[in-house]
C-alpha positions in Angstrom: 0.0 0.0 0.0 2.9 2.3 0.8 4.4 1.8 -2.7 1.0 2.8 -4.3 1.0 6.0 -2.1 4.5 6.8 -3.2 3.6 6.2 -6.9 0.7 8.6 -6.6 2.8 11.3 -4.9 5.6 10.8 -7.5 3.1 11.2 -10.3 1.7 14.4 -8.8 5.2 15.8 -8.3 6.4 14.9 -11.8 3.3 16.4 -13.4 3.6 19.6 -11.3 7.3 19.9 -12.2 6.4 19.4 -15.9 3.7 22.0 -15.8 6.0 24.5 -14.0 8.8 23.9 -16.6 6.4 24.4 -19.5 5.1 27.7 -18.0 8.6 28.9 -17.4 9.6 28.0 -21.0 6.6 29.8 -22.4 7.4 32.9 -20.3 10.9 33.0 -21.6 9.7 32.3 -25.1 7.3 35.2 -25.1 10.2 37.6 -24.5 12.5 36.1 -27.1 12.5 36.5 -30.8 14.2 33.3 -31.8 12.4 30.2 -33.0 14.6 27.8 -31.0 12.7 28.3 -27.7 9.4 27.8 -29.6 10.7 24.6 -30.9 11.7 23.5 -27.3 8.3 24.2 -26.1 6.7 22.3 -28.8 9.0 19.3 -28.1 8.3 19.5 -24.3 4.6 19.6 -24.9 4.8 16.1 -26.6 5.7 14.6 -23.3 3.5 11.5 -22.9 1.5 11.4 -19.6 1.6 7.6 -19.8 5.4 7.7 -19.6 5.2 10.0 -16.6 2.7 7.6 -15.0 4.9 4.5 -15.7 7.9 6.3 -14.3 5.9 7.2 -11.1 4.8 3.6 -10.8 8.4 2.4 -11.1 9.5 4.9 -8.4 6.8 3.5 -6.1 7.9 0.0 -6.9 11.3 0.7 -5.5 9.7 0.8 -2.1 8.5 -2.8 -2.4 10.7 -5.6 -0.9 12.2 -7.0 -4.0 15.1 -9.4 -4.6 18.3 -7.8 -5.8 17.7 -9.3 -9.2 14.2 -7.8 -9.5 15.5 -4.5 -8.3 18.1 -4.4 -11.0 15.4 -5.2 -13.6 13.3 -2.4 -12.2 16.2 0.0 -12.7 16.6 -1.2 -16.3 12.9 -0.5 -16.9 13.4 3.1 -15.7 16.1 3.5 -18.3 13.9 1.9 -21.0 11.0 4.2 -20.2 13.2 7.3 -20.1 14.8 6.2 -23.4 11.4 5.9 -25.1 10.5 9.4 -24.0 13.8 10.8 -25.2 13.3 9.1 -28.5 9.8 10.7 -28.8 11.3 14.1 -28.1 14.1 13.5 -30.7 11.5 12.4 -33.2 9.4 15.5 -32.6 12.5 17.7 -32.8 13.5 16.2 -36.2 10.0 16.7 -37.4 9.9 20.4 -36.4 13.4 21.0 -37.8 12.4 19.4 -41.1 9.1 21.4 -41.2 11.0 24.7 -40.6 13.5 23.8 -43.2 10.8 23.1 -45.9 9.1 26.4 -45.0 12.4 28.2 -45.3 13.2 26.6 -48.7 9.6 27.2 -50.0 9.7 30.9 -49.0 13.1 31.3 -50.7 11.8 29.8 -53.9 8.8 32.1 -54.1 10.8 35.3 -53.6 
């Protein structure tokens, strides 16, 4: 029961940190003239809530009495989930970069 409580608290904390980060990034972006910060915001917004929930669940599972072998596998799962999220961010970043590149090329051709 304690592990479930820790998972719920971890989820709420992670979502709160994510929301605060996004608000700060939007605040900085509104004062900036570059497109890079807009791209970062668009990438951060693609964070999957399921990934955050799974990460919170794994954090809570660390408070269960597991064998060393299962604890090591749990640590591996954390890295797998983080890797999946990072891959999603990279994919979105490449998509945004390519979209901006096509817009730039198309606008250069029409001028």
